[in-house]
C-alpha positions in Angstrom: 14.9 149.0 24.6 13.7 148.6 20.7 10.4 148.3 19.1 8.8 147.2 16.0 6.0 148.6 13.8 3.2 146.8 12.0 3.5 149.1 8.9 7.1 148.5 9.2 7.0 145.1 9.0 7.9 143.3 5.2 8.7 139.6 7.0 5.3 137.5 6.8 7.1 135.3 9.7 7.7 138.3 11.8 4.1 139.6 11.0 2.7 136.7 12.3 5.0 136.1 15.1 4.4 139.6 16.4 0.7 138.8 16.4 0.0 140.6 13.2 -2.3 138.1 11.1 -1.1 135.1 9.2 1.9 136.7 7.2 0.0 135.5 4.1 -2.1 137.0 1.5 -2.7 134.2 -0.5 -2.5 129.9 0.0 -0.2 130.3 -2.9 2.0 132.4 -0.2 1.9 129.7 2.4 2.5 127.2 -0.4 5.9 129.1 -1.2 6.8 129.4 2.2 6.3 125.4 2.8 8.3 124.8 -0.2 10.9 126.5 0.8 10.7 125.4 4.6 11.2 121.9 3.5 13.1 120.6 0.8 13.3 123.4 -1.5 12.5 122.7 -5.2 12.5 119.5 -4.4 9.3 119.5 -2.4 7.6 122.0 -4.9 3.8 121.4 -5.8 4.3 123.9 -8.3 7.8 124.1 -9.4 7.0 126.6 -12.4 5.3 128.8 -10.0 8.1 128.5 -7.2 10.7 129.5 -9.9 8.6 132.3 -11.0 8.8 133.6 -7.4 12.1 133.0 -7.0 13.3 135.0 -10.1 12.4 138.0 -7.9 14.4 137.4 -5.4 18.4 138.6 -4.9 20.5 135.6 -6.2 21.9 134.8 -2.5 18.0 134.3 -1.5 17.4 132.4 -4.4 19.8 129.8 -3.9 18.8 129.4 0.0 15.4 129.0 -1.3 16.1 126.2 -4.1 18.1 124.0 -1.6 15.0 124.7 0.9 15.8 125.6 5.1 15.0 121.8 5.5 13.1 122.4 8.9 11.0 120.0 7.8 11.1 116.8 6.1 8.1 117.2 3.0 6.1 120.0 1.8 3.0 118.5 3.3 4.1 118.3 7.0 5.1 122.2 6.8 2.2 123.1 5.2 0.3 121.7 7.8 2.4 123.2 10.7 2.3 126.4 9.2 -1.6 126.5 8.6 -1.7 125.6 12.7 0.6 127.6 14.3 -1.4 130.1 16.5 -2.3 133.4 15.0 -3.3 136.6 16.6 -4.4 139.7 14.5 -4.6 143.1 17.0 -2.2 145.7 18.2 0.3 147.7 16.0 3.6 147.9 17.9 5.6 145.4 20.2 8.1 146.7 22.4 11.1 144.6 24.2 12.7 146.7 26.9 14.3 145.5 29.9 12.3 144.5 32.9 13.7 146.6 35.4 12.5 149.5 32.8 9.1 148.3 33.6 6.8 151.1 34.6 5.1 150.4 37.9 1.5 149.7 36.3 2.7 148.2 33.3 2.4 144.1 32.6 4.2 142.7 29.7 2.6 139.9 27.9 5.7 137.9 28.1 9.5 137.5 29.1 12.6 136.0 27.1 15.8 135.5 29.0 18.5 134.6 27.0 20.9 132.2 28.3 23.9 129.8 28.3 23.8 126.4 28.9 24.1 126.5 33.0 21.6 128.9 33.5 19.2 127.4 30.9 19.4 124.5 33.1 18.9 126.1 36.2 15.6 128.2 34.8 14.3 124.5 33.8 15.0 122.7 36.6 12.9 125.7 38.6 10.2 125.5 35.7 10.3 121.8 36.8 9.8 121.9 40.2 6.0 122.1 40.7 5.1 119.7 37.7 4.2 116.0 38.2 4.7 115.4 34.6 8.0 115.4 33.1 7.5 116.9 29.6 7.1 120.7 30.8 8.7 123.0 27.5 7.8 123.9 24.4 10.3 123.3 21.5 8.5 125.0 18.3 9.2 124.1 15.0 9.0 127.9 13.8 11.0 131.0 13.5 12.6 132.7 16.1 10.0 135.5 16.1 7.6 133.2 16.1 8.5 131.2 19.3 9.0 134.3 21.2 6.2 135.7 20.1 2.7 133.7 19.0 4.0 130.7 20.3 4.6 132.4 23.9 1.4 134.5 23.7 -0.6 131.1 23.0 1.1 130.0 26.7 -0.9 132.9 28.4 -4.1 131.8 27.5 -3.0 128.0 28.6 -4.0 126.7 31.9 -0.9 125.3 32.4 2.0 127.4 30.5 4.9 126.5 30.0 8.4 128.0 28.4 9.1 128.3 25.3 12.7 127.4 24.0 14.1 128.6 20.9 15.9 129.6 18.5 16.2 126.0 16.6 16.1 127.2 13.2 19.6 128.3 11.7 18.9 131.2 9.5 17.8 133.1 12.3 20.9 132.1 14.3 23.0 133.0 11.8 21.8 136.7 11.8 21.9 136.8 15.7 25.4 135.5 16.3 26.7 138.9 16.1 24.5 139.6 19.2 23.7 136.5 20.7 26.6 133.6 21.1 26.1 130.0 19.5 26.1 129.1 23.2 23.0 131.0 24.3 19.2 130.0 24.0 16.3 132.0 24.4 13.6 131.2 27.1 10.1 132.9 26.8 7.4 132.5 28.7 3.8 134.2 29.7 4.2 137.1 32.4 2.2 134.9 34.8 4.4 132.3 34.8 7.6 134.2 34.9 5.7 135.5 38.3 5.2 132.1 39.4 8.8 131.1 39.0 10.1 134.5 40.6 8.4 133.3 43.9 9.7 129.9 43.2 13.2 130.5 42.7 13.0 132.1 46.4 13.5 128.3 47.8 14.9 126.5 44.9 18.6 125.3 43.3 19.2 128.5 43.4 20.0 128.6 47.2 22.2 125.0 46.7 25.6 124.5 46.9 25.3 123.2 43.4 24.6 126.8 41.9 27.0 128.4 43.6 29.8 125.3 42.2 28.0 125.5 38.7 26.2 128.6 37.8 28.8 131.2 39.0 31.6 130.1 37.0 
């Protein structure tokens, strides 16, 4: 089990991801982030400001920001994506705990699975088993913490919630690979969707020879 406190977070992306505001004090902060998430100095609207901000960062970080994370193809797309992300501003702590440690009256906001490719295939098939449409998963162009946080929180309020696949950002994967191997992904979902899939799983692909042949290797 682990926990994060609002007062101890120094990363704006984590603040937004865990539901503690936008993570930006000014629009210039948002512009700086959009520059980093696109092409770095190549896409900077205000090169002088961008370079001045970089001068306060450690040298390895400066190099990374100069090149840009290149999640987005241009500044404008990055800026609009950041501006339109789901935002929450409530609570002071986020607690992660194994589901078997939940208290009897405790209702979590969401469930996060860490799955290999075969496990992921099975859960995605289960998630699609009650849907008539084909598109039923979200892959947000955002940081790992925002994917398992704000984007998954948003699904809780949806009439047709879908799971969220992450992380797609290589910066997060680089930090996580000591704990989560490269061949694993996260799949997060609101509690109400988890309960539905849990019930569906009792008469599903998990009772077939396909799962016996592939899922237990």
